[in-house]
N, C-alpha and C positions, 0 to 999 in steps of 0.2 A: 140410801143415796149418799149420805155423808161419808160412810165408810168407803163407798166406791170411788168418790172423788179423792179421798185421801190416798188410795192405792194409785190412782192415776198420777197424782202429784209426786209420789215417792218413787215411782218406777219410770215415769215418763212414757207410759205405754200408750198404745192406740190400737184401734181395730183396723184390720187390713183385709177388706173383702176381695174376692177374686176379680181379676180384670174381666170386663164384659165388652163385647164388640158393639159398636154403634149400629151395626146392621140389624141388631135385634132390639133397637131402641124402644119399641112399643111393647115388647114382650118380656122385658127384663124383670127379674124378681125384685120386688120393692126393697128399699133399704131396711136393714135389720131393725126390729122393733125397739132395741135398746138405744138407738141413736136419738140424741136430743132433738126436740122440736126445732125446726129451722126458723131462723129469722127473728128471734125475739129472746126475751129473758126467760130462763128456766122457771117453771112453776115452783120447783123445789128450792131454788136458790136465786132470788131476784138480783143478786150481785153478779150474775153471769149472763152472757149473751152467746147464742150459738148461731153461726152462719155457715151456709153452704156456698162454695166457690167453684166456678167453672172457668177453665182457661184453655184456649186453643190458639196455636199459630196456624191460621187457616190457609196460608200460602196464596193469598188473594191475587197476587200478580203472577208468580212463576208457575202456579198450577192452573190458574183460571183466567189470567189476562183481564181481570176486572169483571168477569161475567157475573150476572145475577140470575141467570136463567138455566144454568147447567146442573142444578141440583145442590149447589153449595149452600144457598140460603135455606133451602128446605132441610138440609142436614143439620145446620145450626139450630134452627127453630125446633126441629124434632127432638134434638138432644136436650135443649133447654126445657122444652115442654115436659119431657119425661123426668129429668133430674131435678127440676124446680130449684135452681140455685138462687141465692140472694144477690150474689155479685157475679158478673161475667167479665172476663178479660179476653180480648181478641187482638192478636198481633198479625201484622201483614194483611191488613184489611184496607181495601180500596175505598175511597170516599163514597162512591155510589153503592158499594156493598154495605157500608155502614148505614146509609139511608134505607136500604132494603131490609136490613136486620131490624131497624127501628120499626118499620111498617109491620114486619112479621110479628114482632113482640107485642106491639100495640093491638094487632088484630086478634091475638090469642089471649089478651087481657093479662099479660104477665106483670107489667109494672103497676105499682099502686098509684104512681103519679105519671100518667101517660105523656105529659109534656115536659117532664124534668127528671129523666132517668138515664140519660145517655150523654157521654162526652167523647169527643174525637180530637186527636192531635196529629196533624200531618207530619210526615218525615220527608216528603218531597213536595214540590210545588204543584198545585193544580195546573194542568196544561202541559206538564212534563210528559212528552210522548213516550218516554222510556218506561213508564209505569202505568199499568191499569188503563191503557188506551187513553191517556191524558187526564184521568181522574185523580191521579196521585195516590200515594199509599201512606198508611199511618198505623196508629194504635188506637184502641177504643176500650171504654168501660161502659157497662150497663148495670143498673141497680134496680132491684125490686122496689126500693124505697126512693123517695125524693132526695136529691143530692143538694149539697151546699156549694160554697165557693170552690172554684177549680184551681189547682196548682198545675201549671204547665212549665216544667223545668227543662231547659235546653242543656244537653250534656256535652262534654268536650267533643269537638268535631274530630272525626277519624279520617277525613279526606276521601271518603268513599262515594260521595254524592248524595248520601242520605244523612239527614240531620237527626241523630238519635235523641229521644225525649223520655221524660218521666211524666206520667199523667196521674193525678190524684184528685179525689173528691171525698168529702165527708158525707155521712148520712145526716141530712138536715136535722132530723129529730133526735139524733144521737151523735153529735159532732165529734165525740172522742173516737169513733170508729172511722178510720180513713182507709179507703180502698184505692190501690194504685196499680198501674200496669207500666211495663217498660219492655223494650226490645233492644238489647244491647248489641254492640258491634261484633263483626266477625274479624276485624283487623286486630291482630294480636297486640300490637304496640299500644293500642288505645283502650284495651279492656280494663286495665287497672284504673285509669283515670275515670272512666265511665262508672265502674263499680263503686269507686270511692264517692263520686258525686251522688249516686242514688243512696248509698249507705248514709251519707251525711244528712240527707233530707229525712230519712227514716229515723235516724237517731235524734234529730231535732224534735220530731213528733213524740218519740218514745220518752224523751227526757222531760217533757212537760205533761206527761200523764195520758197522752193519746195512745190508741192501739192501731198502729199502721199495719196493714196487710198488703203485701205486694205480690203480684203474679206476673210472670212474663217469660219470654225466651231470653235467657241471660247469655246464651252462647258461651257458657262456661259450665263445666261439669262439677258435681259436688266435691270431688276429691282435689280440685284445683287449689293450690295454696292461696290463690287470689280470694277465695271464699273463707279463709280461716278467720278473718275478722267478722264474718257474718254468723257462722254456725256457733251455737252455744258450746261452751267448753265440755259439757256433759256428752256431747256427740264425739265419741272416741272409739272408733271401730277400725278393723283392718282395712275397710274401704274408705275411711274418712277420718284422718287424724290431724292433730296439730291445731285444733280450733280454740279460739279465745274470745268469740263473739257473744252476742246476746239474743240470737234468733234460732228458731227451729224451722227447717224446711219441712212442710207438713207431710212429707213422705219419708222422713228420715228414720222412722221406726219400722219400715217395711221389712218383714222377715226374709224376703227374697234376697235382700242385700242390706243388712242393718247399717244405718248411718248414711246410706247412699240412696236407696230407694229403687224404683222401677225405671227402666228406660222410657224415654218420651219421644224418641225418634225412630224412624225406620231406615236410618242411614247405615253406612258402613263404618261410622266412627266408633272406635272402641270405647266402651264404657267400663263398668265394673261388674264383677260376679258373673262373667260370661255374657253380659248383655250389650246391646247397642247403646248409643249415646243418650245421656240425660241432660237436657239443657233447659227444659221448661220447669220452672221452680216456683213455689209459693212459700213465702216467708212470713212469720208472725213473731212478735216478741216472746221469748221464752218465759219471762217472769210474769206474763199475763195469761199463760195457757193453763186451762183446766184439762182439756183433752183435745186430740187432733188425729186426723187420719187423711190419707189421700191415695188415689189410684190413677194410673194411666191406662187409658182404654184404647186398644188397637182400633183403627178405623176400617170397618168393613164396608161402610157406605161408599158408593162410587159416584163420580161426577164426570163432566165432560159432555161434549155434544151428543155422544152416543152412550153416555153413562159407562165410559170405557176405561176410567183410571181412578186410583184412589183420590179422595178429596184433598189429602195433605200428606206430606212426609213426616208430620208430627202427630202424636197422639193427643187426644183430649185428656186433660187432667182435671179431676174433680176432687174436692176436699170438703171436709166438715171440721169446723174448729169451734171450740167453746173457750171463751176468754173471760177474764175478770173485767167487769165494767170499769170504765175510766172516769176520771174527774168526779 
């Protein structure tokens, strides 16, 4: 095991399993046997901890208009039940859908602390008839473990009618692990300011010995110069150059497109290496990583009144990351 870890650190390598459709969520082949045990410290090395992460922009309003009965909640619960992540990030989730996900996860016994495992932050006011039939829309995190105090950071306003946020919470029993989600603006003029605000918070955590992990729809692609201060300088490929930061995006070792990863959208937006756009990203500090991997899974499940449309125009992203324990 010691030799294997040394190789990981020297090459920055990671495992990249093939993408698997959510339609086959209950019949998928289990994760490879060499993956570290989820959610705790490695038996071989007590100085490390391994986490599984699951992120999805579920398009709770524009694909579902706030529905909780059209298959979307079952799709979320089914995927989480199969993949068994430690942390979950959901973007574009209506407040009533958030409550429905809490119920579903409690009913299947997923959280260890059934009354302290979820956080929600609205981006529109409840009662706003323009979103989710008046329920309002926001971002959410869910944790297998009990959570500590919550950070709710308001980001620079973009004039769009949505107030973008950063939402973070530590694991109560392991407070150096901080899990965050964000959903950044589509307004080009405001992207830099919002990215800088999120980066500043992560750097404040990292500089004091914490391990911040952030997942979200950044509405910026990996090759954007705006992310050069994020990606570690070791990420230097044809698809992603000029980086000077201190983080790895957990899919940046993907062999399909080294330094960039796999597409996460089903849009017509041009990405890299002949793919569609990639805006759903998961970052962790480079200097705390032992190993990491991520995959984006096409959405085969269908939703709607007649189960007649894809559940989202974004793919589910899941990742496994092993980190050096903090503090």
